[in-house]
C-alpha positions as CSV (number, residue, x, y, z in Angstrom):
1,M,-6.7,-65.7,-5.3
2,T,-2.7,-64.8,-4.5
3,R,-0.3,-67.4,-4.9
4,P,0.5,-68.9,-1.4
5,A,3.9,-67.6,0.2
6,R,6.9,-69.7,-0.3
7,L,8.2,-71.7,2.6
8,P,10.6,-70.5,4.9
9,T,14.2,-71.8,4.4
10,G,16.2,-73.4,7.2
11,P,15.9,-76.8,9.1
12,A,12.2,-77.7,9.4
13,H,10.9,-79.3,12.8
14,L,7.3,-81.3,12.3
15,I,4.9,-82.3,15.0
16,G,2.5,-85.3,14.3
17,V,5.0,-86.6,11.6
18,A,3.4,-90.1,11.9
19,G,0.3,-88.8,9.6
20,Y,0.2,-89.7,6.0
21,G,0.6,-86.3,4.5
22,M,3.3,-85.4,7.3
23,R,5.3,-88.4,6.2
24,G,5.2,-87.2,2.7
25,L,5.7,-83.5,3.4
26,A,8.8,-84.7,5.3
27,R,10.1,-86.8,2.4
28,L,9.9,-83.7,0.6
29,L,11.7,-81.6,2.5
30,L,14.7,-84.1,3.2
31,G,14.7,-84.3,-1.0
32,E,15.4,-80.5,-0.6
33,G,18.6,-81.1,1.4
34,R,16.9,-79.5,4.2
35,A,17.6,-80.5,7.9
36,V,14.3,-82.2,9.0
37,S,13.6,-83.3,12.8
38,G,10.0,-84.5,13.9
39,T,7.9,-86.2,16.7
40,D,4.6,-87.7,16.9
41,A,2.5,-89.1,20.0
42,A,2.5,-92.5,18.0
43,P,6.1,-93.4,16.5
44,G,6.1,-97.2,14.9
45,P,7.4,-98.5,11.5
46,A,6.4,-95.5,9.7
47,T,8.8,-93.0,11.9
48,D,11.5,-95.5,11.7
49,A,11.4,-95.9,8.2
50,L,11.9,-91.6,8.1
51,V,14.8,-92.0,10.7
52,R,16.5,-94.1,8.0
53,E,16.1,-91.7,5.2
54,G,17.4,-88.8,7.3
55,L,14.7,-87.5,9.6
56,R,16.1,-86.5,13.1
57,W,13.8,-88.3,15.8
58,T,13.4,-85.8,18.9
59,G,10.7,-87.9,20.7
60,G,9.3,-85.2,22.7
61,E,12.6,-83.6,23.7
62,G,11.4,-80.1,22.3
63,V,11.9,-77.9,19.5
64,P,15.6,-78.5,18.4
65,R,17.5,-75.2,18.6
66,D,18.5,-74.8,15.2
67,A,14.7,-75.2,13.8
68,A,13.9,-72.3,11.3
69,L,9.8,-73.6,11.1
70,V,7.8,-75.5,12.8
71,V,5.1,-77.7,10.7
72,H,2.4,-79.4,12.5
73,S,-0.7,-81.6,11.4
74,A,-4.3,-80.7,11.7
75,A,-4.7,-83.1,14.8
76,V,-2.1,-81.5,17.0
77,A,-4.0,-79.3,19.7
78,P,-2.9,-75.6,19.4
79,E,-1.9,-75.9,22.9
80,H,1.0,-78.7,22.2
81,A,3.7,-78.1,24.2
82,E,6.3,-77.9,21.4
83,L,4.1,-75.5,19.6
84,R,3.7,-73.2,22.6
85,E,7.6,-73.3,22.7
86,A,7.9,-72.6,19.2
87,R,5.3,-69.7,19.2
88,A,7.4,-68.3,22.2
89,R,10.5,-68.2,20.4
90,G,8.8,-66.5,17.4
91,L,9.4,-69.3,14.9
92,P,6.8,-69.7,12.1
93,C,4.2,-72.4,12.7
94,L,2.1,-74.0,9.8
95,K,-0.4,-76.3,9.5
96,Y,0.5,-79.4,7.4
97,A,-1.9,-77.9,4.3
98,A,-0.4,-74.4,4.6
99,A,3.2,-75.9,4.6
100,L,2.3,-77.9,1.8
101,G,0.7,-74.8,-0.2
102,A,3.9,-72.9,0.3
103,F,6.4,-75.7,-0.5
104,C,4.2,-75.7,-3.9
105,A,4.5,-72.1,-4.7
106,E,7.8,-72.6,-6.7
107,R,6.5,-75.7,-8.7
108,T,3.7,-76.0,-11.2
109,V,0.9,-77.6,-9.1
110,L,-1.6,-80.2,-11.2
111,A,-4.1,-81.1,-7.9
112,C,-6.6,-83.9,-7.8
113,A,-9.4,-83.2,-5.4
114,G,-12.6,-84.8,-5.0
115,T,-14.7,-86.6,-2.3
116,H,-13.6,-89.8,-3.7
117,G,-10.8,-90.9,-5.8
118,K,-8.0,-88.4,-5.3
119,S,-5.2,-90.4,-3.9
120,T,-5.7,-93.1,-6.8
121,S,-6.0,-90.3,-9.1
122,T,-2.9,-88.5,-8.1
123,A,-0.9,-91.6,-8.0
124,L,-2.0,-92.3,-11.7
125,L,-1.1,-88.5,-12.8
126,A,2.2,-88.7,-11.5
127,L,2.9,-92.1,-13.2
128,L,1.3,-90.9,-16.4
129,L,3.7,-87.7,-16.2
130,R,6.7,-89.5,-15.5
131,H,6.7,-92.2,-18.1
132,A,5.4,-89.4,-20.7
133,G,8.9,-87.9,-20.0
134,I,7.6,-85.1,-17.9
135,D,9.7,-84.4,-14.5
136,A,6.9,-84.5,-11.9
137,G,6.9,-84.8,-8.2
138,W,4.2,-86.0,-6.3
139,L,2.7,-86.0,-2.6
140,I,-0.2,-88.4,-1.9
141,G,-2.2,-88.4,1.8
142,A,-1.3,-92.4,1.6
143,D,1.6,-94.4,2.1
144,P,3.7,-94.5,-1.3
145,P,2.1,-96.9,-3.6
146,P,3.7,-99.8,-5.3
147,G,4.7,-98.3,-8.6
148,L,5.3,-95.1,-7.5
149,D,7.7,-95.6,-4.7
150,E,10.6,-95.9,-6.6
151,L,10.1,-93.0,-8.5
152,P,11.4,-89.3,-6.9
153,S,8.9,-87.4,-5.3
154,N,10.4,-84.1,-5.1
155,A,10.4,-81.6,-8.1
156,R,12.3,-78.9,-8.9
157,A,11.3,-75.1,-9.0
158,G,8.9,-74.8,-12.0
159,D,8.5,-78.5,-12.7
160,P,4.8,-79.9,-12.5
161,M,4.0,-81.5,-9.1
162,A,1.1,-84.0,-8.7
163,V,-0.4,-83.0,-5.3
164,E,-3.7,-84.7,-3.5
165,A,-5.8,-81.8,-2.7
166,C,-8.1,-82.6,0.4
167,E,-11.3,-80.6,0.7
168,Y,-11.5,-81.4,4.8
169,D,-11.1,-77.9,6.3
170,C,-11.0,-76.7,3.0
171,S,-7.1,-77.5,2.8
172,F,-7.1,-77.5,-0.9
173,L,-7.6,-73.8,-0.9
174,Q,-3.7,-73.4,0.0
175,F,-3.0,-74.2,-3.8
176,R,-3.3,-72.6,-6.9
177,P,-3.0,-74.9,-9.4
178,R,-2.1,-74.7,-13.1
179,G,-4.2,-77.7,-13.7
180,A,-6.9,-79.8,-11.6
181,V,-8.9,-82.6,-11.8
182,I,-11.9,-83.2,-9.5
183,T,-13.2,-86.5,-9.3
184,N,-16.5,-85.9,-7.8
185,A,-18.4,-83.9,-5.3
186,E,-21.0,-85.2,-2.9
187,K,-21.7,-84.8,0.7
188,E,-19.3,-85.3,3.1
189,H,-17.2,-84.1,6.1
190,V,-20.4,-82.9,7.7
191,D,-18.6,-81.3,10.6
192,C,-16.6,-78.9,7.8
193,F,-19.7,-78.4,5.3
194,P,-23.1,-79.2,7.1
195,T,-24.8,-78.6,3.8
196,E,-23.8,-80.1,0.2
197,A,-24.2,-76.2,-1.0
198,A,-21.4,-75.3,1.7
199,L,-19.3,-78.3,0.2
200,L,-20.1,-77.2,-3.7
201,D,-19.3,-73.5,-2.5
202,A,-15.8,-74.8,-1.4
203,F,-14.8,-76.7,-4.5
204,G,-16.0,-73.6,-6.6
205,R,-13.4,-71.4,-4.6
206,F,-10.7,-74.2,-5.2
207,A,-11.8,-74.2,-8.8
208,A,-11.7,-70.3,-8.7
209,G,-8.1,-70.7,-8.0
210,I,-6.7,-72.3,-11.3
211,E,-4.0,-70.4,-12.8
212,P,-5.4,-68.4,-15.9
213,C,-5.0,-70.3,-19.2
214,G,-4.8,-73.6,-16.7
215,A,-7.4,-76.5,-17.3
216,L,-9.7,-78.2,-15.3
217,A,-10.9,-82.0,-15.7
218,A,-14.6,-82.7,-14.0
219,P,-17.3,-85.1,-14.3
220,P,-20.2,-83.3,-16.6
221,A,-22.9,-82.6,-13.5
222,V,-19.7,-81.2,-11.3
223,A,-18.5,-79.0,-14.5
224,A,-22.1,-77.4,-14.9
225,R,-22.6,-76.5,-11.0
226,L,-18.9,-74.8,-11.1
227,R,-19.7,-73.1,-14.4
228,G,-18.6,-69.3,-14.3
229,V,-16.3,-69.6,-11.3
230,T,-13.0,-70.3,-13.1
231,A,-10.4,-67.3,-14.2
232,P,-10.6,-66.3,-17.6
233,G,-8.6,-69.0,-20.0
234,V,-9.3,-72.0,-18.1
235,R,-10.3,-74.6,-20.1
236,V,-12.7,-77.1,-18.7
237,V,-12.9,-80.7,-19.9
238,T,-15.3,-83.1,-18.7
239,F,-15.0,-86.6,-18.3
240,G,-17.1,-89.8,-17.4
241,P,-20.8,-90.7,-18.9
242,G,-21.7,-87.6,-21.3
243,G,-18.5,-86.1,-21.0
244,M,-16.0,-85.3,-23.5
245,W,-13.6,-88.3,-22.4
246,D,-15.6,-91.3,-21.4
247,V,-15.0,-94.9,-21.2
248,A,-16.3,-96.4,-24.4
249,A,-15.1,-100.1,-23.2
250,R,-14.1,-102.0,-20.1
251,R,-13.1,-105.6,-19.8
252,A,-12.4,-107.0,-16.3
253,Q,-9.4,-109.0,-16.3
254,D,-8.0,-111.5,-13.2
255,E,-5.8,-108.6,-12.1
256,G,-7.5,-105.6,-13.3
257,Q,-9.2,-104.3,-16.3
258,D,-8.5,-103.3,-19.8
259,V,-10.1,-99.7,-20.5
260,R,-10.6,-97.5,-23.8
261,L,-10.7,-94.0,-23.2
262,C,-12.2,-91.9,-26.4
263,G,-11.5,-88.2,-26.5
264,P,-13.4,-85.1,-27.9
265,R,-11.4,-85.2,-31.2
266,G,-11.7,-88.9,-31.9
267,E,-8.6,-89.6,-29.9
268,E,-8.5,-93.2,-28.5
269,I,-5.9,-94.3,-25.7
270,D,-5.9,-98.0,-24.6
271,V,-5.0,-98.3,-20.8
272,R,-4.3,-101.5,-18.8
273,L,-5.1,-101.0,-15.1
274,S,-4.1,-103.3,-12.2
275,I,-7.0,-102.0,-10.1
276,P,-10.8,-103.2,-10.7
277,G,-13.8,-101.4,-10.7
278,E,-15.5,-98.7,-12.8
279,H,-14.8,-95.9,-10.2
280,N,-10.9,-96.5,-11.3
281,A,-11.7,-96.3,-14.7
282,L,-13.2,-93.2,-14.3
283,N,-10.5,-92.1,-12.0
284,A,-8.0,-92.8,-15.0
285,A,-10.3,-91.0,-17.5
286,G,-10.2,-87.7,-15.3
287,V,-6.3,-87.9,-15.0
288,V,-5.9,-88.7,-19.1
289,A,-8.4,-85.7,-19.9
290,L,-6.3,-83.2,-17.7
291,A,-3.1,-84.3,-19.1
292,C,-3.9,-84.4,-22.6
293,E,-5.1,-81.1,-22.3
294,L,-1.6,-79.6,-20.7
295,Y,0.8,-81.8,-22.5
296,G,-0.9,-83.4,-25.7
297,C,-1.9,-86.8,-26.1
298,E,0.9,-88.2,-27.9
299,A,3.1,-87.9,-24.8
300,C,0.4,-88.9,-22.7
301,A,-0.3,-91.8,-24.8
302,R,2.8,-93.1,-24.0
303,G,2.3,-92.3,-20.3
304,A,-1.0,-94.0,-20.4
305,A,0.8,-97.1,-21.3
306,A,2.5,-97.4,-18.2
307,L,-0.5,-97.2,-15.9
308,H,-0.7,-101.0,-15.4
309,R,2.9,-100.7,-13.0
310,F,0.1,-99.0,-10.7
311,R,-0.6,-101.7,-8.5
312,G,-3.0,-99.8,-6.1
313,M,-2.8,-97.6,-3.0
314,R,-2.3,-99.3,0.1
315,R,-5.7,-99.9,1.8
316,R,-7.5,-99.2,-1.6
317,F,-8.6,-102.7,-2.4
318,E,-5.4,-104.1,-1.2
319,V,-5.8,-108.0,-1.2
320,L,-3.8,-109.1,1.6
321,R,-4.3,-113.0,1.0
322,R,-5.7,-114.8,-2.0
323,G,-6.1,-118.5,-0.9
324,P,-9.2,-120.7,0.2
325,V,-10.5,-117.7,1.9
326,T,-9.5,-114.5,0.6
327,Y,-8.7,-111.0,2.7
328,V,-9.1,-107.4,1.2
329,D,-8.3,-104.3,3.3
330,D,-10.2,-101.4,1.7
331,Y,-10.4,-97.7,3.4
332,A,-14.1,-96.9,2.4
333,H,-15.7,-95.3,5.2
334,H,-18.5,-93.5,2.9
335,P,-21.6,-95.1,1.1
336,T,-20.5,-94.3,-2.2
337,E,-17.1,-95.9,-1.5
338,V,-18.4,-98.8,0.4
339,R,-20.9,-99.5,-2.8
340,A,-17.8,-99.5,-5.3
341,T,-15.6,-101.5,-3.2
342,V,-18.6,-104.0,-2.9
343,A,-19.0,-103.9,-6.7
344,A,-15.2,-104.1,-7.4
345,A,-15.1,-107.2,-5.3
346,R,-17.7,-108.7,-7.3
347,E,-16.1,-107.8,-10.4
348,R,-12.7,-109.2,-9.1
349,F,-13.6,-112.3,-7.5
350,P,-16.8,-113.3,-10.0
351,R,-16.6,-117.1,-8.8
352,A,-16.4,-116.4,-5.2
353,A,-18.6,-118.3,-2.8
354,R,-20.1,-115.2,-0.8
355,L,-18.6,-111.9,-0.1
356,I,-18.3,-110.9,3.5
357,A,-18.1,-107.3,4.7
358,V,-16.8,-106.5,8.0
359,F,-17.4,-102.8,8.3
360,Q,-16.0,-100.1,11.0
361,P,-17.9,-97.3,10.7
362,H,-15.9,-94.1,10.9
363,Q,-17.3,-91.5,13.2
364,A,-20.7,-91.5,14.5
365,T,-22.2,-88.1,12.7
366,R,-21.2,-89.9,9.4
367,L,-22.8,-93.0,10.2
368,E,-25.9,-91.0,11.2
369,T,-25.8,-88.9,8.5
370,F,-25.6,-91.8,5.7
371,R,-27.1,-94.5,7.8
372,E,-29.6,-95.5,5.1
373,E,-27.2,-95.3,2.4
374,F,-24.7,-97.3,4.5
375,A,-27.5,-100.0,4.7
376,A,-28.3,-100.2,0.9
377,A,-24.5,-100.2,0.0
378,L,-23.5,-103.0,2.4
379,G,-26.8,-105.1,1.8
380,A,-25.1,-105.9,-1.7
381,A,-22.8,-108.3,0.4
382,D,-23.9,-111.7,1.2
383,L,-23.0,-111.0,5.0
384,T,-22.0,-108.0,7.0
385,L,-20.5,-107.6,10.1
386,V,-20.4,-104.5,11.9
387,L,-18.2,-103.2,14.5
388,P,-18.7,-100.6,16.7
389,V,-18.0,-97.0,15.4
390,F,-14.3,-95.9,15.2
391,A,-14.2,-92.1,16.7
392,A,-12.1,-90.3,19.3
393,R,-14.4,-88.4,20.3
394,E,-17.0,-90.9,21.4
395,D,-16.9,-93.0,24.4
396,G,-17.1,-96.8,24.0
397,A,-20.6,-97.5,25.0
398,A,-22.0,-94.8,22.4
399,R,-19.6,-96.2,19.8
400,A,-20.7,-99.8,20.5
401,A,-24.6,-98.6,20.8
402,A,-24.2,-96.9,17.5
403,G,-22.8,-99.9,15.7
404,A,-25.5,-102.1,17.4
405,A,-28.3,-99.6,16.1
406,F,-26.9,-99.9,12.7
407,A,-26.7,-103.7,12.1
408,E,-30.3,-103.6,13.6
409,L,-31.2,-101.2,10.7
410,M,-29.8,-103.5,8.1
411,V,-31.5,-106.9,9.6
412,R,-35.0,-104.7,9.5
413,R,-33.8,-103.7,5.5
414,G,-33.5,-107.3,4.8
415,A,-29.8,-108.1,4.9
416,A,-28.1,-110.6,6.5
417,A,-26.3,-108.4,9.2
418,E,-24.6,-109.3,12.7
419,F,-22.9,-106.8,15.1
420,C,-19.7,-107.6,16.8
421,A,-18.8,-105.9,20.0
422,D,-15.1,-106.1,19.2
423,F,-12.5,-107.7,16.7
424,D,-12.2,-110.7,18.6
425,A,-15.9,-111.1,18.5
426,A,-16.0,-110.5,14.6
427,G,-13.1,-113.0,14.4
428,R,-14.9,-115.6,16.2
429,V,-17.8,-115.2,13.6
430,L,-15.9,-115.2,10.8
431,D,-13.8,-118.5,12.1
432,G,-17.2,-120.2,12.3
433,A,-18.7,-118.8,9.4
434,C,-16.2,-119.0,6.5
435,R,-15.8,-121.7,4.2
436,R,-13.9,-122.1,1.1
437,G,-14.0,-119.7,-1.6
438,D,-15.3,-116.8,0.5
439,V,-13.9,-113.2,0.2
440,V,-13.6,-111.3,3.4
441,V,-13.5,-107.4,2.7
442,C,-12.5,-105.3,5.6
443,M,-14.0,-101.7,5.3
444,G,-13.3,-98.5,7.0
445,A,-10.7,-95.8,8.0
446,G,-9.8,-96.8,11.5
447,D,-7.9,-99.5,13.2
448,I,-9.9,-102.3,11.2
449,T,-6.6,-102.6,8.8
450,E,-4.7,-104.1,11.8
451,F,-7.4,-106.5,12.2
452,A,-7.9,-107.4,8.2
453,A,-3.7,-107.9,8.4
454,A,-3.7,-110.1,11.4
455,R,-6.7,-112.3,9.7
456,A,-4.6,-112.7,6.8
457,A,-1.6,-113.6,8.1
458,A,-3.1,-116.0,10.5
459,A,-4.9,-117.7,7.6
460,R,-1.6,-117.7,5.7
461,Q,0.1,-119.3,8.6
462,A,-2.7,-121.9,9.1
463,E,-2.3,-123.2,5.2
464,D,1.2,-123.2,5.7
465,D,0.4,-125.5,8.7
466,G,-1.8,-128.1,6.3
467,K,-4.8,-126.7,8.0
468,E,-7.9,-125.5,6.4
469,A,-7.7,-121.6,6.1
């Protein structure tokens, strides 16, 4: 696999700049001292923040005359007016993933990939390296998390760059990393990977791109399925149950957990995490395994001691409000993620009266593919409210019908579940059902995050007004 071409120099224009990854790329380009302009169909607080940081907002005026390249998100249609203009002018036009790969070509890429946990793992890796005295940059496909948002995201040529490497559309094949963590690899994105074999083939090609004499950290089962694909000299270190690095002890705390990690040569590294759940302990194990392999355990132990500063990704078990009724917002939209989130809620709030899940399925194809797994994962909650599917490609009636059918499936499986036709209906059910001590976990990758924020704000206001919330 050849190293990606370097990014063209000069002013950059970003179409779809409000997307999570595009925002991060805009900040990296601004950090290089480039002139950066951008536009998006959905401007808001995120784009306002970029303007304050130096972005020139064009708002559909067209591609600036001085632009030297154009970058667009994968969601931008090929016939977008500004893309047509850029092509007519002969400007280089790159998708986000290709542009990020080119940006990283002059840097030492440390990539975090996997079906789940890659955003959190990237944040943990960047924080560990920085506090180990290693000048590392970072880019995460989510808002900058507390604990990392004050650290510089850019990296000089040759310096390490912790990057979230997404498997969707094989985007992670744009990288040629020095080191990589694969947190897990299981069936997902069925529109791109119709079979698990197709997904594993993509992860195999990603692992094959690791530089000779680099390193790969992966769970034993994933490492076994990828055996023989890496370049000569790549060290493969396993983590998790049965791995070279494992979680030897874990104790839940009110605001996270204490974790002891043990390595292949008797190393012991104690880590305090401010995020709950066994899955996050395993994320930390993967990050420590890779960092120790590349930079040595002494430095990494110093860095690991600072991981408590990471308070979690936004929308990854984000506690919006803790009170008589506690509200949590989570991005979970795959059965494995839902199961981990419900387990983390039980661990974080062991004395909760009830755990109420509000679930917005994300894409009808995903819900249909994993409906039994979703039903089992959500069945661990005391009550589940199911919303219509969030997806742009299905009409409203179809999305509602899919959600209602799934709620009926849960009831047939013996779970307490109810379909809510919209957010207003879900709010009314919560108003009547919630009692003191309940924990409400809102899950999904769509606009349920706005519902969660509104419920938490209303509950806070009610408490301020002296009412029961």
